[in-house]
N, C-alpha and C positions, 0 to 999 in steps of 0.2 A: 503495499500498499503506499502511497505518494502524498504528499500535498503541497499546493502549490500555494504559498501565501504569497500575495500580491499587494504591496500599499498604493491605498485608492488615491487618485490622483495627486502622488507625489509632489510632484515640485510646488504645484499651489497649497499642499498641506503643509510642506515646509515653511514657505511665506508667512500661512497663517499661525504659526505654532508659538512665534514671540508677537501676535500682533492681534489681542483680541477684539481689536476694537474688527477688525475684518470678517470676524463673524459672522456668515451669510450675506457677504459682498460676495460677489462676483470678480473671482483673479485667472487673467491670462499670465503665463511669465514666455517671455520672447525668446528667439535663438540668439548667436551669435552674431553681434555688430546690432540689434535689437530689430533683427529686420524681418521675423515671422514669429509666429503664436505655435507656440512647441508646446505649452501644457497648459490647461485649462482645469477650475476649477467643475466644482458639478451646477451651483447658479450660472456659470459662464455658457458649459454645452445647452442649458436647458436657455439661452438666448439666442443660439444657433450659433455660436462663436464656432468655426469651422477650423480643426488641424490645420497647420502649414501656412494659413489666409497670411497674407503680407499686411506687417502693422497697418500703412497708411490707407490700406481698404476699408479697416473697422474701426478708423481713428473717430469716425463722428459716433457711429454708436456705443464707441467705450466710453466718451462726453456726457453720451446722452440717457448712460446706463447707470454711470459712475461705477464704473471694473477700474479696479484696480490692477495696474501693469506693473512691472517686474521685469528686469535683466536676468537672464540666469544668473547664477548665483552657484558653482560649481563646490568651492570648497563649504559650504552650509550644505548641500545635498547630499556631499560625499560624507561628512561627519555625522548625519541622522540617519541615512543608509547602514554605516557600520554601526551606530549603534541599538537597530532594529534587526540587523542579523547576529549582533553578538545575542540580541534578548532570543532570537529561533534557535542561537546551536545550543543554549541550556533547556529546549524545550523535547529536542527531540537527537535519536543516536547516531546521526548523520544527516547534513546540510550540505548540499550543491547551491552556491549562490550564480544565479541564473544572470541577473541583468544588477542596478542600481538598487532597482524599489521589487525584484521578485528572487524569490529560493524555492527549490521544491528541496521538500523532508524527507524522511526517512521513517516510516511510520511502521515498518514491518513489529507486529508481535503488539503493538500497543492496541491492538484493537480487542485482545482476549483480557484486558484490563479495565477498560471502562467505553462505551460508545462513541466513535469518534465526532458525532457532529457535538457532545460534550466537549471534547478534547478542542477541538478548531475554536466554538467558543470560550474556553478559558483562553487559549491561545491568544484571539482578539484582545480581549481583555488584557491579559498579560501585558502586551508590546505596546497596548494604546498607555496603561499606567506608568510603564518604563518610559515613555518616549512620545506619547503626545498623537502618534501616528496610528488612524483607522486603516484596518485590512482586512483583506476579502481571503476566505482559504475556499477552495477545494480541493476535495480528497476522492481518490478513485486507485484502481489498480494500474493503473497506467499512466505513464509523464502527460501523455493527450491526454488522456482521459480528464486528468488533473486541471490543465489548461482548460477545457471547454464549462467543469466543473465552476473554476473559478468565474471565469464569463459567468455562468449563471447567478452564481452567487453575489455578482456585481447586480446582473437585471432585476434580479426577481426580493422585492424586500421583504416578503414574505419566508426569504431562508434565514433573516438576520447576521447573512453575510457569510453562511458556513451551506456547503452540499457537500453532501458525500453520496457517492456511485458508487458503494460497494455491492449493489444492489443490479444485477444483468437488465432485468424489465426498466430499473430507472435510468440507465445508462441511451437503453434504447429510445424511452421516450424523451430527452435532453435531444439526442442527437435526429429525430424527429424531428425537433423545431429550429432549428438551428441551419442554416443554409451554408455550405460547404466550403465558404472562404473563412471563414470564422475559425475552422480547421487549422492549430497550429500548422504548420508550415506547407500552407495551401493559401498561394498568393494569388493578387490579382489574373495573371496571366494563365497560371495551372489553371481556375477555377471558372476561368472562358472555355477552356478546353475541355474540361470536365461539363458542363452544362450543354454540350456542343453534342457530348456524348449522354445527353440524359441523366447525368449526376448532378443534380441540386443540391442537396441535402446534405446533411454529415451522414443518417443514416444510411443513403445510396450511397457512399461514398464506404462505409463500414458493409455494404453488402455485397460488392464487387468482390471478384475471383481475384484471390491475391497475386497469383500469377499471370494471371491477366492484365492487372496492372502494371507488372514488375515488367515482362516484355513490353509495352504500349508505353508506361512512363518511363518509372525509374524504381530503382531497387528502395530509394529514400519514400519514396509515397509507397512500394508496399507493404513499408515499417509501419506507417502512420496507418495503414489498412489494420492490420494484425493489431496492434494499439488500440484502436478503436473497437475493438473486438475483445479488450482484455487484456492480449498477450502482449506480455514487458518485454520491449526490444530496445530500449534505450536507459541504460542504467545509471544512477546516480554517478556525477560528479562530482567526488570529492577537492579535488584536485585539475582543477580546470589544467589541460596541457599548454607547456608554453605559446607562447605567439611565434608565427613562423616570418612576421615580417613584424617590425614599427614603424607607424605612420604619424607623424606631429603636421599640422596642416590646417589653414584657415584663411578666409577673406580677411584682407583690410578692411581697417574704420576707412580708410581714406584711399586714394589710388596711389600707390610709391612709383616714384622716379628719380629718387637719388639714390646711389648704391648706398649710401650711410644709411637708409634706413632700409636696405632691404638686407645689407649684413649684420644687424641688428636683428633684424625678426629671422633670419637663417641660425643666428648664435644660439638665439633663446630657444627655437623650436630643438635644434640640436640638441642642446642642454638637457631639454625636459625628453625627447627623446633617449638618450641616454641614459637617464634617472630611473625609466621604464624597463629598460634592458636592466638594467642592476638590479633592478626588485625581483626581478623571476631570475637571475641567479644565468644572465645570458653572455657574451659573446657576439659583436657585430663585425663578418667580415666583409661585407660589402655596405657602401654607404651613397645613396643616391637624393641628388638638388633636382628642384624643378621650379619655374618660375611661370605664369602667364598672364597673359592681360584679360579682358571682359571679350567672350566671344560670342554675345552678341551681341555688341555694340555697330552700329553700323556705320559711324563717325570715327573710327578709331582702327589703325590696322593690328589686326590678331598679328600675337606673340606669342609659341610657347616655346620650352624645349627643357631637355632636362641631361644631366652627364650621371653616371656611377662612375665609379673608383671600387676597385678591390684591393684593400689590405692583405699584409705579406703573413700578417698575424692576426685573428680575431680579436677585438677589443672592445674594453665597457667604459676606456676611459674618455672622458670629455672632451679632456684638453688634445688629446688625439685625434678624435672624431670629430671637435670643430674645424681644427686647422683644414683635415680634408674636409669637409663643405665648403668651405670660405673658397677654397683653392676650387672647387666646381662649382658653387658659383660666380668667381672672374672666367672662367671659359666658358657659360653662356649668356653672364648680363651683357645684355645691349641696350643703351643710351635711349632716350626719344620715346621710351613706351612708357605707358601710365598702366603700370602693374597691378594687379587685383588680387594676385595669390601664387602664395609659394608656399614650399615644402619639404622635409627632408623624411628618408626613409631609410632604415635600416635592415637590411636584411642578410640572408645565410646565414644564420644566425646558430651559435651552438652554444649547448651547456658550458659552464666554467669549467675550464680541468679535461673537456672529451679530446679540445683540439691538439694531433701531434704536426709539432713542427717539423723541419727540416732540421739538417746538423748546423745550418747557418743563418738560420731566423732562431733570433734570440726570445724566449717565452717573456708574457705581461711581466713587467715591473710586481714583486707582492707589494714593492713602497707606493706604488700609483694607486692599486687598488685600497688599500690602508686612509689615502687620500681621499679619492671617490669617498670609500665610506666612510668618512670624516665627513664631509660634506653634505653627504645625504642624510646624516643624521643632527647636523646643525638644522638643515630645512627643512626637515621634518618636524624640527622641536618647538617650531612657534616662535622661539624668541630668539630669529636672528634668520636674515639669508646670504650666502654665499654664491655671487654672480661675477662673469666672466665681462672683463673689464669691454668686449666687444657685443657683449647683450646691452650695456647701457650707453649705447652709442646715439642711437636714436629711442623716441616713443611716438612721437608720430602717428606711427605704423598700426598702436596697441589696438584691440579691441573696443568697441563703443561700447557702453552699458552706464547709461546715463542716468539708467532707473535701479541700481543695484543696490540690496537689503544689505544689513552691515552682516559678518561674517557672526553669528550671535555664540555658537560654541567651538570659534580656535581664534581667536586673536584677544586678545586682555586688555584693549583698550575698545573693543566693540562689544565686548559681552552689557547683555539685558542690564536697563537699572531700574529697579522697585522704586516710587519713590511713595514715603506713608502721604 
């Protein structure tokens, strides 16, 4: 048995957590550079605010309906997510953190001690008591069914936020109510193909012959069909596999025309990518840098270029990776363009200590790794930041976040204050 625990309207709930004056008020959270709506509270959804709609298209409605608008506060969301996951880890034998606001729990054996619906309700209460975040719980014998159970827990208020699909008859009743595009892993394009074959509901997909699905679609969809019939095909991943590549990239708040600005952006992206690489205990052998202008502009010439370099020895040293990225940027930079986006990718990754150098290549210095570890410890402590000088050449390219809320839980100077 699995439980999928999903935080309700997570980004909006985090913004409301330290703002009791926002109770009942519609909330929307914006994407990078305050461009589009990426999260909505239940009140904003009822007003018809669509996901991914550009801010300027709904600005009039926002003003009319007194909707609270926030820039994405990743520091706050990440910290609240960690607190929620810590609570969940205390309530189940094993847990897979699936995303910032979702986690699968292993419930095998718990059903012999008490009803699973009761367990789900207690879990909801515990998470809310300890973090202030409301969650929904879907329980089922497979992860795909648990996803659908969680969807039903959110859709039907009578469930009190918990749906148990242990009963096969209840599974089929719910599958018959849901369109096939609601099934985990069935996207818009795949659902159109299935609809053309007469498969329009989740139940119709479950009733398909698994061998036919495999021959006409893929083994992945075959696993989905088996999971819809209660046959577990996806195990819990307590330790997610290391990423095969690490990408750091963002659109700029304004167009970049100066090399100094671009070098600063690439240096900061490289430092962030290297930090992620060290967090998973990896080394990178290939560094790639790319830059591009706006591909949709009819008034400007489009320019896009990338360059890669293979290191003789894989490394996680920010100094070496940054120097390599700078050299690559020099090779592709062209003046006279208004650049909209840039990024860096680290690939050909190795676990630390697993790469065998040649007789003429010196392995990475232990002193260098100790230095990088010290830098990471300082940066994670919340008491200071160590940055490379190249990251501070310019700040004009930084992401626009004009509606950013305080980092209530991760910065001493932004802790919430209660006044008598």
